[in-house]
C-alpha positions in Angstrom: 7.1 75.4 48.5 10.4 76.0 50.2 13.3 73.6 49.6 13.4 72.3 53.2 9.8 71.2 53.2 10.9 67.6 52.9 9.4 66.3 49.7 12.1 67.5 47.3 14.0 64.9 45.3 17.6 65.1 44.2 20.0 62.8 42.4 22.7 61.1 44.5 26.4 61.9 43.9 26.9 58.9 41.7 29.6 59.3 39.1 27.9 60.1 35.9 28.7 62.4 33.0 28.0 66.1 33.0 25.6 67.4 30.4 27.6 70.6 30.0 29.4 71.0 26.7 33.2 71.4 27.1 35.1 73.6 24.8 37.2 70.7 23.5 36.2 67.1 22.9 36.7 64.7 25.8 37.1 61.7 23.6 37.0 60.9 20.0 35.5 57.9 18.1 37.3 55.8 15.6 38.7 57.0 12.3 36.7 56.3 9.2 39.0 53.5 8.2 38.4 51.7 11.4 34.8 50.5 10.7 33.4 49.1 7.5 30.7 51.2 5.9 31.6 54.5 7.6 33.1 57.6 6.0 34.4 60.8 7.5 33.5 64.2 6.1 37.0 64.4 4.5 36.4 61.4 2.3 33.7 63.0 0.2 33.9 62.4 -3.6 32.2 64.2 -6.4 31.3 61.0 -8.2 29.4 57.9 -7.2 30.4 54.4 -8.2 26.8 53.6 -8.9 26.4 55.2 -12.3 22.9 53.9 -12.7 21.6 55.9 -9.8 20.3 59.4 -10.3 23.1 62.0 -10.2 23.3 63.8 -6.9 26.0 66.4 -7.0 28.7 66.0 -4.4 27.6 62.7 -2.8 30.2 60.4 -1.2 31.6 57.4 -2.8 29.2 54.5 -2.5 29.9 51.8 -0.1 27.8 48.6 -0.1 26.6 48.2 3.5 25.1 44.8 2.8 28.4 43.5 1.4 30.4 44.9 4.3 27.9 43.5 6.8 27.9 40.1 5.2 31.7 40.0 5.5 31.4 40.6 9.2 28.3 38.6 10.1 26.8 35.5 8.5 25.8 33.6 11.6 22.1 32.8 12.2 20.0 35.0 14.4 20.3 34.2 18.1 23.5 32.2 17.9 25.9 35.0 18.7 27.1 35.6 22.2 30.2 37.6 23.3 32.4 34.5 23.5 31.6 33.4 20.0 31.9 36.7 18.1 33.8 36.4 14.9 37.2 38.2 15.1 36.1 40.7 12.4 33.0 41.6 14.4 34.8 41.8 17.7 37.4 44.1 16.0 34.8 46.4 14.6 32.9 46.6 17.9 36.2 47.4 19.7 36.6 50.5 17.5 33.1 51.9 18.2 32.7 54.7 20.7 30.1 53.3 23.1 29.7 56.7 24.7 27.9 57.9 21.6 24.4 57.2 20.2 26.0 56.3 16.9 28.3 53.7 18.5 25.6 52.1 20.6 23.2 51.7 17.6 25.9 50.3 15.3 26.7 47.8 17.9 23.2 46.5 18.0 22.9 46.5 14.2 26.2 44.7 13.6 25.9 42.0 16.2 22.2 41.1 15.5 22.1 41.9 11.8 19.3 39.5 10.9 17.0 40.3 13.9 13.8 42.3 13.2 14.3 45.7 14.9 11.4 47.7 13.6 7.8 46.6 12.8 5.2 49.0 11.6 1.4 48.6 10.9 -0.4 51.2 8.9 -4.2 52.0 8.8 -4.7 49.3 6.3 -3.1 46.7 8.5 -0.1 46.4 6.2 3.0 45.2 8.0 6.4 46.6 7.2 9.5 45.4 9.0 13.3 46.1 9.0 16.1 43.9 10.2 19.1 45.5 11.9 21.1 45.2 8.7 18.3 46.9 6.7 17.9 49.6 9.4 21.6 50.3 9.3 21.7 50.6 5.5 18.7 53.0 5.4 20.1 55.2 8.2 23.6 55.5 6.8 22.2 56.2 3.3 19.8 58.8 4.7 22.6 60.3 6.6 24.6 60.7 3.4 21.6 62.2 1.7 21.2 64.8 4.4 24.9 65.6 4.5 25.1 66.1 0.7 22.0 68.3 0.9 23.6 70.8 3.2 23.1 69.5 6.7 26.3 70.2 8.6 27.7 68.9 11.8 26.0 70.7 14.7 23.0 71.9 12.7 19.6 71.5 14.4 17.2 69.5 12.2 13.5 69.5 13.1 11.8 66.3 12.1 8.0 66.6 11.9 7.1 63.2 10.3 4.4 61.3 12.0 4.7 57.8 13.4 6.2 55.7 10.6 9.4 53.8 9.7 10.5 56.9 7.8 10.4 58.9 11.0 12.6 56.4 12.9 15.1 56.2 10.1 15.3 60.0 9.7 15.7 60.5 13.4 18.7 58.2 13.6 20.1 59.6 10.3 20.2 63.1 11.6 22.3 61.9 14.5 24.5 59.8 12.2 25.4 62.8 10.1 26.6 64.7 13.2 23.6 67.1 13.4 21.2 67.7 16.3 17.8 66.1 16.3 14.7 68.1 17.4 11.3 66.5 17.5 8.7 68.7 15.8 5.8 66.3 16.0 4.8 67.7 19.4 4.5 71.3 18.1 0.8 71.5 17.3 0.3 75.3 17.5 0.0 77.3 14.3 1.2 80.8 13.4 3.9 82.4 15.5 3.4 79.8 18.2 4.7 77.2 15.8 7.8 79.2 14.8 8.7 80.4 18.3 10.4 77.1 19.5 12.1 76.6 16.1 13.6 80.1 16.2 14.7 79.7 19.8 16.4 76.4 18.9 18.0 78.0 15.8 16.7 75.2 13.5 18.5 75.1 10.1 16.5 72.4 8.4 12.9 71.3 8.5 11.6 67.9 7.4 7.9 67.7 6.4 5.5 65.4 4.6 3.2 67.2 2.1 0.8 64.3 2.0 0.1 64.4 5.7 -3.2 66.3 6.1 -2.7 66.5 9.9 0.8 68.0 9.6 0.9 71.5 11.1 4.4 72.0 9.8 3.3 71.5 6.2 0.5 74.0 6.6 3.1 76.5 7.8 5.4 76.1 4.8 3.0 75.1 2.0 2.4 78.7 0.7 6.2 79.1 0.4 7.0 75.9 -1.5 3.7 74.8 -3.1 4.7 75.9 -6.6 7.9 73.9 -6.4 8.3 70.2 -7.2 11.7 69.8 -5.6 12.0 67.3 -2.8 14.8 69.3 -1.2 14.9 73.0 -1.6 16.2 76.2 -0.1 13.8 77.9 2.4 12.7 81.5 1.9 10.3 81.9 4.8 10.0 85.5 6.1 8.7 84.1 9.5 12.1 82.3 9.9 14.9 83.7 7.9 17.4 81.4 9.6 15.8 78.3 8.1 18.0 77.0 5.2 16.4 73.9 3.8 13.0 72.2 3.6 13.0 68.4 3.0 9.8 66.9 1.6 10.1 63.3 2.8 6.9 61.5 1.9 5.8 58.5 4.1 5.0 55.5 1.9 1.8 54.5 3.6 0.2 57.9 2.9 1.0 57.8 -0.8 -2.2 56.6 -2.5 -3.3 56.4 -6.2 -1.5 58.7 -8.6 0.7 60.1 -5.9 2.6 56.8 -5.6 3.4 57.0 -9.3 4.2 60.7 -9.7 6.1 61.4 -6.5 9.1 59.7 -4.8 8.8 58.5 -1.2 11.4 59.2 1.4 12.8 55.7 1.1 12.9 55.9 -2.7 15.0 59.1 -2.4 17.3 57.3 0.0 17.7 54.2 -2.3 18.4 56.4 -5.3 21.1 58.3 -3.4 22.7 55.0 -2.5 25.8 56.2 -0.7 26.6 55.8 3.0 28.0 58.2 5.6 28.5 58.3 9.4 30.0 61.3 11.0 32.7 60.7 13.7 31.4 62.4 16.8 32.6 62.9 20.3 30.6 61.7 23.3 30.2 65.3 24.5 28.9 66.6 21.2 25.2 67.7 21.2 22.9 65.1 19.9 19.2 65.7 20.7 16.9 68.6 21.7 14.2 67.2 23.8 11.0 69.3 23.7 7.8 69.3 25.6 4.8 71.6 25.4 3.3 72.6 28.8 -0.4 73.1 28.0 -1.2 75.0 31.2 1.7 77.4 30.8 1.4 77.5 27.0 5.1 77.3 26.4 7.7 74.9 25.0 10.5 73.6 27.2 13.6 72.5 25.4 16.6 70.6 26.8 19.8 70.0 24.8 21.5 66.6 25.5 24.9 65.4 24.4 25.5 61.8 23.2 26.8 60.6 26.5 24.1 62.2 28.5 21.5 60.6 26.3 23.2 57.2 26.7 23.1 57.5 30.5 19.4 58.5 30.4 18.7 55.5 28.2 20.6 53.1 30.5 18.8 54.3 33.6 15.4 53.8 31.9 16.5 50.4 30.6 17.5 49.3 34.1 14.4 50.7 35.8 12.0 49.1 33.3 14.0 45.8 33.1 14.3 45.9 29.3 16.8 44.0 27.1 17.5 43.2 23.5 15.1 40.2 23.6 12.1 42.3 24.4 9.5 43.2 21.8 7.9 46.5 22.7 4.8 48.1 21.3 5.6 51.8 21.4 2.4 54.0 21.3 3.4 56.4 24.0 6.8 58.1 24.6 8.6 56.7 27.7 10.3 59.4 29.7 8.6 62.2 27.7 11.5 62.0 25.4 9.5 62.7 22.2 11.4 62.3 18.9 13.7 59.5 20.1 12.8 56.0 21.4 15.1 56.6 24.3 15.6 53.1 25.7 16.1 51.6 22.3 19.5 53.2 22.1 21.0 51.0 24.8 18.6 48.1 25.0 18.3 47.4 21.3 14.9 45.7 21.6 12.4 45.3 18.7 10.2 48.3 18.3 6.6 47.7 17.1 4.6 50.8 16.1 1.3 51.5 14.4 -0.9 54.3 13.2 -4.6 54.2 13.7 -5.6 57.9 13.2 -8.9 57.6 11.5 -10.4 54.6 13.2 -13.4 54.3 15.6 -12.4 53.8 19.3 -13.5 50.2 19.4 -11.4 49.3 16.3 -8.4 51.1 17.8 -8.6 48.9 20.9 -9.0 45.7 18.9 -6.3 46.5 16.3 -3.9 47.5 19.1 -4.4 44.2 20.8 -4.1 42.3 17.6 -0.7 43.9 16.9 0.4 43.1 20.4 -0.7 39.5 20.0 0.7 38.9 16.5 4.1 40.3 17.4 4.2 38.5 20.8 5.1 41.7 22.5 6.6 41.4 26.0 5.9 45.1 26.9 3.7 47.9 25.6 4.0 51.6 26.3 0.4 52.9 26.2 -1.6 55.9 27.3 -3.7 55.3 30.4 -7.1 55.7 28.6 -6.0 52.9 26.1 -5.2 50.6 29.0 -8.6 51.3 30.5 -10.3 50.6 27.2 -8.3 47.3 26.9 -9.5 46.3 30.3 -13.1 47.2 29.6 -13.0 45.1 26.4 -11.1 42.2 27.9 -14.1 39.8 27.4 -14.1 40.5 23.7 -10.3 40.0 23.4 -8.6 36.7 22.8 -6.6 34.9 25.6 -5.0 37.1 28.2 -1.3 37.9 27.6 0.3 37.0 30.9 3.9 37.8 29.9 2.9 41.3 28.9 3.9 44.4 30.9 2.1 47.7 30.3 4.2 50.8 30.7 2.5 54.2 31.3 2.9 57.6 32.9 1.6 59.1 36.1 -0.6 61.8 34.4 -3.9 60.0 34.4 -3.2 56.7 36.1 -6.1 55.8 38.4 -7.1 52.5 40.0 -9.3 51.6 37.0 -6.0 51.3 35.0 -5.0 48.4 37.2 -8.1 46.4 36.1 -6.0 45.3 33.2 -3.7 43.2 35.4 -4.7 39.6 35.2 -7.2 40.2 32.4 -4.9 41.8 29.9 -1.4 41.8 31.2 0.9 40.5 34.0 1.8 43.9 35.5 1.4 47.7 35.0 4.5 49.9 35.4 3.5 53.4 36.4 6.3 55.9 35.6 7.0 59.4 36.7 8.9 61.2 34.0 10.0 64.8 33.3 11.7 66.1 30.1 14.4 67.7 32.2 15.5 64.4 33.9 14.0 61.5 32.0 12.6 58.6 34.1 12.6 59.7 37.7 10.7 56.8 39.4 8.5 53.8 38.6 6.1 51.6 40.4 5.5 48.0 39.4 1.9 46.9 40.2 1.0 43.2 40.0 -2.0 41.0 40.8 -0.9 40.9 44.5 -0.7 44.6 45.0 -3.2 46.1 42.5 -6.1 46.1 45.1 -4.1 48.4 47.3 -2.9 50.7 44.6 -3.4 54.4 45.5 -4.0 57.1 42.9 -0.9 59.1 42.2 1.7 56.6 43.6 4.8 56.5 41.4 7.0 54.3 43.6 10.4 54.9 45.1 13.1 57.2 43.7 15.5 54.3 42.8 19.2 54.8 42.3 20.6 57.2 41.5 17.6 59.3 42.8 17.5 60.3 46.4 15.3 62.7 48.4 16.3 65.4 50.9 14.5 63.4 53.6 16.8 60.5 52.9 19.8 62.7 53.4 18.4 64.4 56.5 17.5 61.0 58.0 13.9 62.1 58.7 12.0 60.2 56.1 11.2 57.2 58.4 10.3 59.6 61.2 7.5 61.6 59.7 5.9 61.9 56.3 6.2 65.0 54.1 3.5 67.5 53.5 2.2 68.3 50.0 4.6 70.5 48.2 6.4 71.0 44.9 8.9 68.3 43.9 12.3 69.7 43.0 15.2 67.7 41.5 19.0 68.0 41.4 21.7 65.8 39.9 24.0 65.2 37.0 21.3 63.7 34.9 19.0 66.6 35.6 19.5 69.4 33.0 21.2 72.5 34.2 19.4 74.9 31.9 16.8 75.2 29.2 18.1 75.4 25.7 18.5 79.1 24.6 16.1 80.2 27.3 17.8 82.1 30.2 14.5 83.6 31.4 12.8 80.2 31.8 16.0 78.8 33.3 16.1 81.5 36.0 12.4 81.0 36.8 12.6 77.2 36.9 15.7 76.7 39.2 16.3 77.6 42.8 19.3 79.6 43.9 21.2 76.4 44.9 20.5 74.6 41.6 17.3 72.5 42.2 14.9 72.1 39.3 11.3 73.1 40.0 9.3 70.3 38.3 6.0 72.2 38.7 4.5 68.9 40.1 2.9 68.7 43.6 3.5 65.6 45.6 4.1 64.0 49.0 5.4 60.8 50.7 2.9 58.3 52.0 2.2 58.6 55.7 0.5 55.2 56.3 2.9 53.0 58.0 1.0 49.8 57.3 0.5 50.6 53.6 2.3 48.6 51.0 3.2 51.9 49.4 4.7 53.3 52.6 7.5 55.9 52.0 6.7 56.0 48.3 6.4 59.2 46.3 2.9 60.4 45.2 2.5 62.9 42.4 -0.9 64.7 42.6 -0.6 66.9 39.5 0.7 70.2 38.1 1.1 73.1 40.5 -0.2 75.5 37.8 -3.4 73.4 37.6 -4.0 73.2 41.3 -6.5 75.3 43.1 -5.4 76.0 46.7 -8.3 76.5 49.1 -7.0 76.9 52.6 -4.5 74.2 53.0 -6.1 71.8 50.5 -4.7 71.4 46.9 -7.5 70.6 44.5 -7.0 69.5 41.0 -9.8 70.5 38.5 -9.5 67.3 36.5 -10.7 65.2 39.5 -13.7 67.5 40.1 -14.5 67.7 36.3 -14.6 64.0 36.0 -17.1 63.6 38.8 -19.4 66.5 37.9 -19.4 65.5 34.2 -21.3 62.3 35.3 -24.3 64.4 36.0 -27.2 63.6 33.6 -27.8 66.5 31.2 -24.2 67.8 31.2 -22.1 67.7 28.1 -18.9 69.4 29.2 -17.5 70.8 32.5 -14.5 73.0 33.2 -13.5 74.0 36.8 -11.8 77.4 37.3 -10.9 79.4 40.4 -11.5 83.1 41.1 -11.1 85.4 44.1 -14.2 87.0 45.6 -14.4 90.5 46.9 -12.7 89.4 50.2 -9.8 87.8 48.3 -10.9 84.3 49.2 -10.3 81.6 46.5 -13.6 80.2 45.2 -14.3 77.5 42.6 -16.6 77.9 39.7 -18.1 75.0 37.7 -18.5 76.1 34.1 -21.0 73.8 32.4 -22.2 73.3 28.9 -25.6 71.5 29.1 -26.7 69.0 26.4 -29.8 71.1 25.8 -31.5 74.2 27.3 -34.1 72.1 29.2 -31.9 69.2 30.3 -30.6 70.6 33.6 -30.8 73.4 36.1 -28.1 75.1 38.3 -29.7 73.8 41.4 -29.7 70.3 40.1 -25.9 70.6 39.3 -25.3 71.8 42.9 -27.3 68.8 44.3 -25.3 66.4 42.2 -22.0 68.1 43.3 -23.1 67.6 47.0 -23.8 64.0 46.2 -20.5 63.3 44.5 -18.2 65.6 46.5 -19.8 65.9 49.9 -21.2 69.0 51.6 -24.6 70.1 52.9 -27.5 72.0 51.5 -27.2 74.7 54.2 -23.4 75.3 54.0 -21.0 73.8 51.6 -17.9 73.7 53.8 -16.2 71.1 51.7 -13.2 72.7 49.9 -13.9 70.5 46.8 -17.4 71.8 46.4 -17.8 74.5 43.7 -19.1 77.8 45.1 -20.6 79.0 41.8 -22.2 77.2 38.8 -22.4 79.0 35.4 -24.0 77.8 32.2 -22.1 78.4 28.9 -23.0 77.8 25.3 -19.4 77.3 24.4 -15.9 77.4 25.9 -13.1 79.7 24.7 -10.4 77.4 23.2 -6.6 77.7 23.0 -5.7 75.1 20.4 -7.3 71.9 21.4 -7.5 72.9 25.1 -10.0 75.0 27.0 -8.7 78.5 27.6 -9.2 78.5 31.4 -7.5 81.9 31.8 -10.2 83.5 29.7 -12.9 81.4 31.3 -11.8 82.5 34.8 -11.7 86.1 33.7 -15.3 85.8 32.4 -16.7 84.2 35.6 -14.8 86.7 37.8 -16.5 89.5 35.9 -19.9 88.0 36.4 -19.3 87.5 40.1 -18.0 91.0 40.6 -21.1 92.4 38.7 -19.2 93.7 35.7 -21.2 94.1 32.5 -18.2 93.5 30.3 -18.8 89.9 29.6 -18.3 88.8 26.0 -19.3 85.1 26.4 -22.9 84.1 26.4 -24.0 82.6 29.8 
C-alpha cells in the first residue's frame, strides 16, 4: 500500500532519544567509588578476600553486597518515600545514571531492598522468591563471574535458558557487566537456521542448560562439549568459529536425583564465585538485541537498542499500561514482543511472578495458573489469548472472581470470546498492538461496560507519542481509511535491523517509514464506541487478496475446522490458468470414511455464505483437497509447499509428491 493511503502511523516529533550509536559517549555514569558494591574494570584483583571459596583465577576483590546494602537501608518495607530517604541512600541514588538500565535497576533494588521482586513456581509447585537485595546480590555476582570468564564490554551474549529465576538473573547480569544481551529462547530452529541469527549478531558467548531436554541450543552444541565436564569452556564449533565461550548454567528446578549432587547449578556457581562487579556504561552504549521470528517469512528480525532507548520504550509501556512498583504481575507472555527482557520491569520495578508448566495437561495449566495469580494477589497478568479463553471457560470451576485483576494480551488472536473473562475472571482486558521494531504501539482497555461492543482486531488509539498521517493531514475525522499496510516512523522506531542491510532496505520506505507487514484500517462507524480507533487484521504475508477483499486464512481455517470428520485444515491460495487468485481448502480427515469433498463444500457454504450454483463469496474456497499429512516447517505447516502441490494438481501436472 502506498504511504498516502491514510492508514499509516508515525510517531510525533516529541523530544526523545535517538537510537543511533554516536562515536563518543554522550554521558557517563558514576565512578566505581561513587556507589557501594560497584567496581570498575580497572579495579580487578587477582585474589579474593574470601579464601574459603573455590579459586577462580583473576576474579575481582570480593565486596559484601548485603553489608553495603544494610548500611544504606534498614527501614521496613513500604515506609520509604522520597522525602524520608536516608542521606546515604539519597546520595547513592544521586550518583546513579538513570538513563541506563543498570542505574534504573539499582535504584529499585536499593530503595526497596526488602520487597519481593521475583517469584517463581516450578512444575512441582515449589515457590522460589527473591527480594530486591537478593536479586541485586545475585546479579552483581553473576556479572563478575561472566566478566572473569572472558565476557568483555560490548560482547553479544546469547541466553537460551528457559523461564526460571536463573534466566532473569543472567539477563540482568549480562547488562551489568557491560555486554549486550540477546534472547536465544525464541530461536527454535535447528541446524543452520539456528546458527544464522547468532552469526549475524556476532554472538561471542552462549549460555545453555544441558539438563533442559527442550533446549534447541544444547542439542546444537552437545556433540562439541559432551565429553567435557567444565561449566565454562572455550567453544570449538565449526558451524560458528566466532563463538568464544559456552556457559553451562543449570537451572535448579531441573536438577533431579544424582544430578543435584554431582553437578553445580547456576546459582551455586555464582555463590562460589562470590565477588561483585558492575560495569560503568554510557546511556548510548548498546544494551539489548531484541529478536523475533516471523513464521510466515521464515526469518529472524533483530533490533539493537541502547540503554537510553530501552529506558524510553519501558517508560512508554509503563505509562500506557498504568503499571507501577506496587503492581504484582504474572508474566507468562512477553509484553511488547521484547523477548529476553521483561521490558516494563526496568522502569516500573514491579514484582514479577513467573511459572513453568511445560508437561501438564491443559486443565491443570489453567487451574495452576489461576492458583498462582490468586496466591500472589496479582494485580495484572500478561497471558496468551488462548489461556484467557480457557480461564473464562473454566470460570465456574475457579474460586472467587478477581475483580482487581487486569489481563494484558496482544492483538494476534484476540477475539470477542477473550472478553468473556471480564467480570467472571478479571476487571478488564488490555489488548496491545506491539512490534519488535517499536515496542508497544497502541492499547485498548476493555471493561464490563464496553466488552459487548468489542470488535475483532480493534487495538485502540495510537496514544502519545504515536500519531497517524490522517491526524497530520486533518482528514481522519472526515473519512475513514481503507485497508492497507500500517507503516511507522519516529525516534522510538528502529532505523535499521541489526547487521542486516538487505532486510532494512526491504522493510523501510524511501522516506524512512517502517513497513510493519500488518494490514489494518480505521473504524468507519461514527456511532461506534471504537470510532476512529485502529484495527489490525493480520499479517500482510498471510493475507489472500481476492478482488478488493483481504482474507486471512486463520479465520477460514477456524470455521472450516468445525466441520464433523475434519481433523486439520490449512487454507492456501493459488492462481488459476487465467491468473485469478483462488483459495484451496487442504483437509486431513479423521478417517477415510468420515467425510466427502461435497460435504466439506456444503459446510463451507453454511459457515461462510455462498450458493450451491455459484460461490461468489470471496471467503468461499474454490477447491477442496484431501491430504494424509501436511508438509511441515518446524512446528508450522509449510504453506508454500502446500500451495505448490495444490497448484500442480489444478494445472494437471503429474509431478505431485504428496498423497492426496
